[in-house]
C-alpha positions as CSV (number, residue, x, y, z in Angstrom):
1,M,108.4,84.6,138.0
2,N,106.9,88.0,138.7
3,M,106.2,88.2,142.4
4,P,102.8,89.8,143.4
5,M,103.0,93.0,145.5
6,V,100.7,93.6,148.5
7,A,100.4,97.1,150.0
8,I,99.1,97.9,153.5
9,V,97.4,101.3,153.3
10,G,95.2,103.4,155.6
11,R,95.1,106.6,157.5
12,A,97.9,107.5,159.9
13,N,98.2,105.6,163.2
14,V,95.9,102.7,162.6
15,G,98.7,100.1,163.1
16,K,100.0,99.5,159.5
17,S,103.6,99.1,160.6
18,T,102.6,96.9,163.5
19,L,100.7,94.7,161.1
20,F,103.6,94.7,158.7
21,N,106.0,93.5,161.4
22,R,103.6,90.9,162.6
23,L,103.1,89.5,159.1
24,I,106.8,89.3,158.2
25,G,107.7,88.1,161.7
26,Q,110.3,90.7,162.5
27,R,110.5,94.3,163.7
28,L,111.7,95.7,160.3
29,S,109.4,98.7,160.4
30,I,109.9,101.4,163.1
31,V,106.8,101.5,165.3
32,E,105.8,104.5,167.4
33,D,102.5,105.7,168.7
34,T,102.8,108.9,166.7
35,P,101.2,109.6,163.4
36,G,103.6,110.0,160.4
37,V,106.4,107.9,161.8
38,T,106.6,105.7,158.7
39,R,108.2,108.0,156.2
40,D,109.6,105.5,153.6
41,R,107.9,102.5,152.2
42,L,109.4,99.3,153.5
43,Y,109.4,96.0,151.6
44,A,109.7,92.4,152.6
45,E,109.4,89.1,150.8
46,M,107.2,86.6,152.5
47,E,105.3,83.4,151.8
48,W,101.9,82.1,152.7
49,N,100.4,78.7,151.8
50,G,103.3,78.2,149.3
51,K,102.8,81.6,147.5
52,S,105.5,84.2,147.7
53,F,104.9,87.9,147.5
54,Q,106.3,91.3,148.4
55,L,104.7,93.1,151.3
56,I,104.8,96.9,151.3
57,D,104.4,99.1,154.4
58,T,103.3,102.7,153.6
59,G,102.9,106.0,155.3
60,G,99.5,107.1,156.5
61,I,97.1,108.9,154.0
62,E,95.8,112.2,155.4
63,L,93.3,114.7,154.1
64,S,95.4,117.7,155.4
65,E,97.5,119.5,152.8
66,E,99.0,122.0,155.3
67,D,102.5,120.8,155.1
68,E,104.7,119.2,152.4
69,F,105.8,116.3,154.6
70,T,102.2,115.1,155.0
71,N,101.7,115.4,151.3
72,L,104.8,113.4,150.5
73,I,103.7,110.5,152.7
74,R,100.3,110.5,151.0
75,I,101.9,110.5,147.6
76,Q,104.1,107.6,148.7
77,A,101.1,105.6,149.7
78,E,99.2,106.5,146.4
79,L,102.2,105.2,144.4
80,A,102.2,102.0,146.4
81,I,98.5,101.6,145.5
82,D,99.4,102.2,141.8
83,E,101.9,99.3,141.8
84,A,100.2,96.8,144.2
85,D,98.3,93.7,143.0
86,V,96.3,93.4,146.2
87,I,95.7,96.0,148.9
88,I,95.1,95.5,152.7
89,F,93.0,98.5,153.8
90,L,93.6,98.8,157.5
91,V,91.2,100.8,159.8
92,D,91.1,101.3,163.5
93,G,88.3,99.5,165.3
94,H,88.9,101.4,168.5
95,D,88.4,104.8,166.9
96,G,85.5,103.6,164.6
97,L,84.8,104.8,161.1
98,V,86.1,108.4,160.6
99,E,86.0,110.7,157.6
100,T,89.6,110.0,156.6
101,D,88.7,106.3,156.2
102,R,86.0,107.3,153.8
103,A,88.5,109.4,151.8
104,V,90.9,106.5,151.6
105,A,88.1,104.1,150.6
106,D,87.2,106.5,147.7
107,L,90.9,106.4,146.6
108,L,91.0,102.6,146.7
109,R,87.7,102.3,144.7
110,K,89.2,104.4,142.0
111,S,92.2,102.2,141.8
112,K,90.0,99.1,141.1
113,K,92.5,96.9,142.9
114,P,91.4,93.8,145.0
115,T,91.1,95.2,148.5
116,I,91.0,93.3,151.8
117,L,89.4,95.4,154.6
118,A,90.9,94.7,158.0
119,V,89.7,96.3,161.3
120,N,92.6,96.5,163.7
121,K,92.9,96.8,167.5
122,L,90.1,94.4,168.1
123,D,92.0,92.6,170.8
124,H,89.1,90.5,172.2
125,P,86.2,88.6,170.6
126,T,83.8,90.9,172.5
127,H,85.2,93.8,170.5
128,H,84.4,92.3,167.1
129,M,81.0,93.9,167.0
130,H,82.9,97.2,166.3
131,R,83.7,96.0,162.8
132,Y,80.2,96.1,161.5
133,E,80.1,99.8,160.9
134,F,82.9,99.4,158.4
135,Y,80.5,97.5,156.0
136,E,79.5,101.1,155.0
137,L,82.9,101.3,153.1
138,G,81.7,98.7,150.6
139,F,84.6,96.3,150.6
140,G,82.7,93.2,151.8
141,D,83.2,91.5,155.1
142,P,85.7,93.3,157.4
143,I,88.3,91.0,159.0
144,A,88.7,91.5,162.7
145,V,92.4,91.7,163.6
146,S,94.8,92.6,166.4
147,A,98.1,93.3,164.8
148,E,99.7,93.7,168.3
149,H,98.6,90.2,169.4
150,G,98.6,88.5,166.0
151,L,94.9,87.7,166.0
152,G,93.2,87.4,162.6
153,T,96.4,87.7,160.6
154,G,96.0,84.3,159.1
155,D,92.5,85.3,157.8
156,I,94.1,88.4,156.2
157,L,96.8,86.4,154.4
158,D,94.3,83.7,153.3
159,A,92.2,86.5,151.7
160,V,95.2,88.1,150.1
161,V,96.7,85.1,148.4
162,S,93.2,84.1,147.1
163,E,93.4,87.3,144.9
164,F,96.7,86.4,143.3
165,P,96.6,85.4,139.6
166,E,97.4,81.9,138.5
167,E,101.2,81.3,138.3
168,E,101.0,80.0,134.8
169,N,100.0,83.4,133.6
170,A,102.7,85.3,135.5
171,E,105.4,85.1,132.9
172,T,105.7,86.0,129.3
173,G,108.3,84.7,127.0
174,D,110.2,81.4,126.7
175,H,113.0,79.9,128.8
176,D,115.7,80.8,126.3
177,T,115.0,84.5,126.6
178,L,117.4,86.5,128.8
179,R,115.5,89.0,130.8
180,I,117.4,92.3,131.5
181,A,116.0,95.0,133.8
182,F,117.4,98.5,133.5
183,I,117.2,100.1,137.0
184,G,118.4,103.3,138.5
185,Q,117.2,106.6,139.7
186,P,115.2,108.9,137.4
187,N,116.9,110.7,134.5
188,V,120.0,108.5,134.3
189,G,119.0,107.3,130.8
190,K,117.4,103.9,131.3
191,S,114.8,104.4,128.5
192,S,117.4,106.0,126.2
193,L,119.6,102.9,126.6
194,V,116.7,100.6,125.7
195,N,115.8,102.8,122.7
196,A,119.4,102.9,121.6
197,L,119.5,99.1,121.7
198,L,116.3,98.7,119.7
199,G,117.2,101.4,117.2
200,E,120.6,100.0,116.3
201,N,120.0,96.3,116.5
202,R,116.4,95.8,115.5
203,V,115.9,92.4,114.1
204,M,112.7,91.1,115.6
205,V,110.9,93.4,118.0
206,S,107.4,93.2,119.5
207,D,106.0,95.5,122.2
208,I,103.6,94.1,124.8
209,A,102.2,95.5,128.0
210,G,104.6,94.5,130.7
211,T,103.6,93.1,134.1
212,T,105.0,96.4,135.5
213,R,102.3,99.0,135.0
214,D,103.3,101.7,132.6
215,A,106.5,99.9,131.7
216,I,107.0,98.1,128.3
217,D,108.7,94.8,128.0
218,T,110.4,94.7,124.6
219,F,111.6,91.5,123.0
220,L,114.8,91.8,120.9
221,E,116.8,89.3,118.9
222,F,120.5,90.1,118.5
223,E,123.2,87.9,117.0
224,G,120.9,84.8,117.4
225,N,120.1,85.4,121.0
226,Q,116.7,86.4,122.5
227,F,116.5,89.3,125.0
228,Q,113.6,90.7,127.0
229,L,114.4,94.4,127.9
230,I,112.5,95.6,131.0
231,D,112.5,99.3,131.3
232,T,111.6,100.6,134.8
233,A,111.6,104.3,133.8
234,G,108.8,106.8,134.3
235,L,106.2,107.2,137.0
236,R,102.6,106.8,136.1
237,K,101.4,110.1,137.6
238,K,102.7,113.3,136.0
239,G,103.7,116.4,137.9
240,K,106.8,117.9,139.3
241,I,106.5,116.5,142.7
242,Y,106.5,112.9,141.4
243,E,109.4,113.6,139.1
244,N,111.6,115.1,141.7
245,I,111.4,112.4,144.4
246,E,113.7,109.7,143.5
247,K,112.6,107.1,146.1
248,Y,109.3,106.7,144.4
249,S,110.9,104.8,141.5
250,M,111.9,102.0,143.9
251,L,108.6,100.1,143.6
252,R,109.0,99.8,139.9
253,A,112.6,98.6,140.2
254,I,111.6,95.9,142.8
255,R,108.8,94.6,140.6
256,A,111.1,94.4,137.6
257,L,113.9,92.7,139.5
258,S,111.6,90.0,140.7
259,R,111.3,88.7,137.1
260,A,114.7,89.6,135.7
261,D,117.8,87.4,135.2
262,V,120.2,90.4,134.9
263,A,120.0,93.8,136.5
264,M,121.8,96.7,134.7
265,V,122.3,99.4,137.4
266,V,122.4,102.6,135.4
267,I,124.5,105.5,136.9
268,D,124.7,109.0,135.5
269,G,128.4,109.5,134.6
270,K,128.1,113.2,134.7
271,K,126.4,113.4,138.0
272,G,128.5,110.7,139.7
273,I,127.5,108.2,142.3
274,T,124.7,109.0,144.8
275,E,123.2,107.3,147.8
276,Q,120.2,106.5,145.7
277,D,122.4,104.5,143.3
278,K,123.6,102.4,146.3
279,R,120.0,101.7,147.3
280,V,119.1,100.6,143.8
281,A,122.1,98.3,143.7
282,G,121.1,96.9,147.0
283,Y,117.7,95.9,145.8
284,A,119.3,94.1,142.8
285,L,121.6,92.2,145.2
286,D,118.7,91.2,147.4
287,A,116.8,89.9,144.4
288,G,119.7,87.6,143.5
289,C,120.1,88.9,140.0
290,A,123.3,89.0,138.0
291,I,124.4,92.6,138.1
292,A,126.5,95.0,136.0
293,M,127.1,98.7,136.5
294,I,126.3,100.8,133.5
295,V,127.8,104.3,133.5
296,N,125.8,106.3,131.0
297,K,126.3,109.8,129.5
298,W,130.0,109.1,129.2
299,D,130.1,111.3,126.1
300,I,129.6,114.5,128.2
301,V,132.1,113.7,130.9
302,E,135.4,115.6,130.8
303,K,138.0,112.9,130.8
304,D,141.5,111.8,130.1
305,D,143.1,108.4,129.9
306,K,142.7,107.9,133.7
307,T,139.1,109.0,134.1
308,A,137.5,105.6,133.5
309,H,139.9,103.8,135.8
310,Q,139.3,106.4,138.5
311,F,135.5,106.2,138.2
312,T,135.7,102.4,138.4
313,Q,137.7,102.6,141.6
314,K,135.1,104.9,143.0
315,I,132.4,102.4,142.2
316,R,134.5,99.6,143.9
317,T,134.9,101.9,147.0
318,Q,131.2,103.0,147.1
319,F,129.8,99.5,146.4
320,P,132.2,97.3,148.5
321,F,129.5,94.6,148.7
322,M,129.6,93.9,145.0
323,R,133.2,94.3,143.8
324,W,132.5,91.4,141.4
325,A,130.1,93.5,139.3
326,P,131.6,94.5,135.9
327,V,131.5,98.2,134.9
328,L,130.7,99.4,131.4
329,F,130.9,103.0,130.2
330,V,128.4,103.9,127.6
331,S,126.5,106.7,125.9
332,A,122.9,106.2,124.9
333,K,123.0,109.5,123.0
334,T,126.0,108.5,120.7
335,G,125.6,104.7,120.9
336,Q,129.1,104.4,122.3
337,R,129.5,100.7,123.5
338,V,125.8,100.3,123.9
339,T,125.8,96.9,122.0
340,K,128.3,95.6,124.6
341,I,125.5,95.7,127.1
342,L,123.9,92.6,125.5
343,S,127.1,90.6,125.3
344,L,128.0,91.6,128.9
345,A,124.5,90.5,130.0
346,S,125.0,87.1,128.3
347,D,128.4,86.6,129.9
348,I,127.3,87.3,133.5
349,A,124.1,85.3,133.0
350,N,126.2,82.3,132.2
351,Y,128.0,82.7,135.5
352,H,124.7,83.3,137.2
353,S,123.5,79.8,136.0
354,M,126.8,78.0,136.4
355,R,126.9,74.6,138.1
356,I,129.9,73.2,139.8
357,S,130.2,69.5,140.5
358,T,130.2,68.3,144.1
359,S,133.6,66.8,143.8
360,T,135.1,70.0,142.5
361,V,133.4,72.0,145.3
362,N,134.9,69.8,148.0
363,H,138.3,69.8,146.4
364,L,138.3,73.6,146.5
365,L,137.0,73.6,150.1
366,Q,139.8,71.3,151.2
367,E,142.5,73.5,149.6
368,A,140.9,76.6,151.1
369,M,141.0,75.1,154.6
370,V,144.6,74.0,154.3
371,A,145.6,77.5,153.2
372,V,143.6,79.3,155.9
373,S,142.4,77.3,158.9
374,P,138.7,77.7,159.8
375,P,137.9,79.9,162.8
376,S,137.6,78.7,166.4
377,D,135.7,79.9,169.5
378,K,136.4,78.9,173.1
379,G,138.5,75.9,172.0
380,R,136.0,74.6,169.4
381,R,137.1,74.9,165.8
382,L,134.8,75.0,162.8
383,R,134.9,71.9,160.7
384,I,133.5,71.9,157.2
385,Y,132.6,68.3,156.3
386,Y,131.5,68.8,152.8
387,G,129.8,71.2,150.4
388,T,127.5,70.9,147.4
389,Q,125.8,73.4,145.0
390,V,122.0,73.4,145.7
391,S,120.8,75.9,143.2
392,V,121.6,78.5,140.5
393,K,120.5,82.1,139.7
394,P,122.3,82.9,141.9
395,P,124.8,80.1,142.6
396,T,124.1,78.8,146.1
397,F,126.2,76.3,148.0
398,A,125.3,74.3,151.1
399,L,128.2,73.8,153.6
400,F,127.7,71.1,156.2
401,V,129.6,71.9,159.4
402,N,129.9,70.7,163.0
403,D,128.4,74.0,164.3
404,K,127.2,76.7,162.1
405,E,127.6,79.3,164.9
406,L,131.3,78.9,164.5
407,M,131.2,80.2,160.9
408,H,132.4,83.8,161.1
409,F,131.3,86.1,158.3
410,S,135.0,86.9,157.5
411,Y,135.7,83.2,156.8
412,E,132.6,83.0,154.7
413,R,133.8,86.0,152.7
414,Y,137.2,84.2,152.4
415,L,135.5,81.1,150.9
416,E,133.5,83.3,148.5
417,N,136.8,84.9,147.3
418,Q,138.3,81.4,146.8
419,F,135.2,80.3,144.7
420,R,135.5,83.5,142.6
421,E,139.2,83.0,142.0
422,A,138.6,79.4,140.9
423,F,135.5,79.7,138.8
424,G,135.1,83.4,137.9
425,F,131.5,84.1,138.8
426,E,131.8,87.6,137.4
427,G,128.7,89.6,137.8
428,T,126.8,87.3,140.0
429,P,126.3,87.1,143.8
430,I,127.2,83.8,145.5
431,R,125.3,82.5,148.5
432,F,126.2,80.0,151.2
433,S,123.8,78.1,153.3
434,V,125.7,76.9,156.4
435,R,124.0,73.8,157.9
436,N,124.8,71.6,160.9
437,K,125.6,68.1,159.8
438,N,124.3,66.5,163.0
439,K,121.7,67.8,165.4
440,D,124.0,67.2,168.4
441,K,126.7,69.5,166.9
442,D,129.5,67.0,167.3
């Protein structure tokens, strides 16, 4: 299901990052009492009243165009507005209504997005009268809030989720359709790969407006299987500054991943691996998608019989957290191995939805513990009583133990390797939920 996106926007230093941290319940965003500290958008998945959504923290919008840094922060916020389903417009009740607030309000009205107006820094009920001047902005009743002390945050979240569309309208397509998102930094050839697939294998294709604005979801039938291709290429706004800043493509990728079964992380074979590629792959991993690495533009890479192997080893080194992801070398321009993308997606999707019986899981756990004893701490050894698979997409296993604090990450990694050796699980993350069997931690 496509997860709604909620952006917190406003001028600099009104408390956006403080509110973001308060709503998600952790200090994920750096907070300083200095305008312009928030330089990159931050994202977090959260839930309120049974509804899940992505919360976006943005940099402050300023009128000044004196320096490029300020402009980039403003552009970042504008792009978050473009992608958001609901906007929290945060203003400063201590400072009162200022000209920059009016400028931000004009920008939000043009976006025509549902907007919740929140007046921050109203730390005491006697301060709430300061919110009345913000009625002038035209966004209805301002909500009094203190992000620092957590006052009024429930009212904000109630207002936000009331603007979400009905869940039954959130998806398009049927359950037999495999949804594949092509993600990656700009100019790696995501759209070209989609076009190559459609041009060579067109059997039944229909274009509809995708949930991701300015992206097209294309439905394709190939060898009797149904695919939904989600292209995350292209930014809505044109202009050199948008095209050159790679991080602004992240919002599109995150939205696409929230409704995809498989993520194809597209890398420019000529350019090589970049830090941005690692960030893109990290988002796919966080989303729990099945993942494959697609190295495009392989036709223009100077190579010999060792080049592909060497590039694969670089990927394994640069992406140590996903050594299980298969690598495919393709060329959208020549069509080389492009059709293999669909068969690869089907293969890893099968692992992504694989179920293992409880008896088989426990047999494997027993063998693993005999081969390598569980860790101990201060004379207490970890005991794994039993395990069971609790969900798929990705495969997730609950392990019931005597004390979950004794489960070291290295032993969990060992168990993951044992599961992969036994069952394959190529192209899919595996997750473990370690739980105490008894409350008294026997």
